[in-house]
C-alpha positions, 0 to 999 in steps of 0.5 A, a space after each residue: 238590151 239597147 245601146 240607149 238602155 244600157 248608157 241610161 243604166 250606166 249613168 244611174 249607177 255612177 257614185 261620186 267618190 272623193 279622193 283624198 288629194 281633193 280634200 283640203 289639207 287645212 282646217 276649215 270652218 263649219 260653213 266651209 265644210 258644208 260648202 265642200 260636201 254640197 259642191 263634191 257630192 252634189 251628183 248624189 242628191 235625189 232632189 235638187 233641194 236635198 241637203 247634203 250635210 247641214 250644221 245640224 247634221 254635223 252637230 249631232 254627229 259630234 253629239 253622238 260621238 260619231 265625230 270628234 269636236 272641232 278645235 276653236 270652231 275648225 274642222 281638220 282634214 281628218 273631220 271630212 274623212 269621217 264626214 264622207 264615211 258617215 254620209 255613205 254609211 247613214 243611208 244604210 245603218 242607224 246612228 247607233 250602228 254607225 257610232 259602233 263601227 266608227 268609234 274605233 277610227 275616232 279613238 285609235 286613228 284619229 288623225 293616226 295611230 302612233 303605235 302603228 303609224 296608220 293614219 286615217 288618210 290611209 284607211 280612207 284611201 283603202 276604203 275607196 280603193 276597195 269600193 272602186 275595184 268592186 264597182 264595175 262587178 256590181 254594175 255589170 250584175 245590175 245590168 244583167 238583173 235588168 236584162 233578165 227582168 225584162 219579159 217577165 211575164 211574156 206568157 201572159 197577155 199584157 198591155 205594154 204599160 202593164 208588162 213594163 211595170 211588172 218587169 220593173 217590179 221584178 228588178 227592183 224587188 231583186 236589188 231590194 232582196 240584195 240590199 236586205 241580205 247584205 243589210 242582215 249581215 252588216 247588222 249581225 257583224 256590227 251586234 257580234 262586235 258590240 257584244 264582244 266589246 261589252 264582254 271585254 269590258 266587263 272582264 276588264 272591270 272584274 279583273 280591276 275589281 279582283 285586283 282592288 280587293 286582293 
């Protein structure tokens, strides 16, 4: 792999992360929230006209219980933490799955858990720290996959254009396969947690019913 290709791939693999220190510690109106998201996540757009976060999206997140309601039309710092997590997750998961995995954050850690003292900010910082630590390894693997996918059909007499297309196909398919396997694991864990919660709820209702009858 030559330096130009390495630099090109490296630039594609950069992910914008917003540290908690950059998130305003004051309540914001809806317009200010969408402006903040558009400004700080501009590099994650695929197309220039793509919207990072709209009023309709935020209202739908509230309606679907992914996001607690605003207070007097203002959103707190904790709202922004959740919106940033939703933004990352929605590219991979359904709204239902996101609701399932984030609901404990909105019910138990918004803005903090009074019993443990653990705040939503600390959870957000931990998630950023963990993913930042993983990124170099992910990037290295992708660069290796790119290099290994070159000349995939070197034993065949292909035009330069066809050879490049097939090499890119092999590379893209590898990446898609990795995503598929990880997505399967994510969905199965979410389904397991959902079923576990349903079972616990049924036991709780049954116990309450028995206590009422006794």
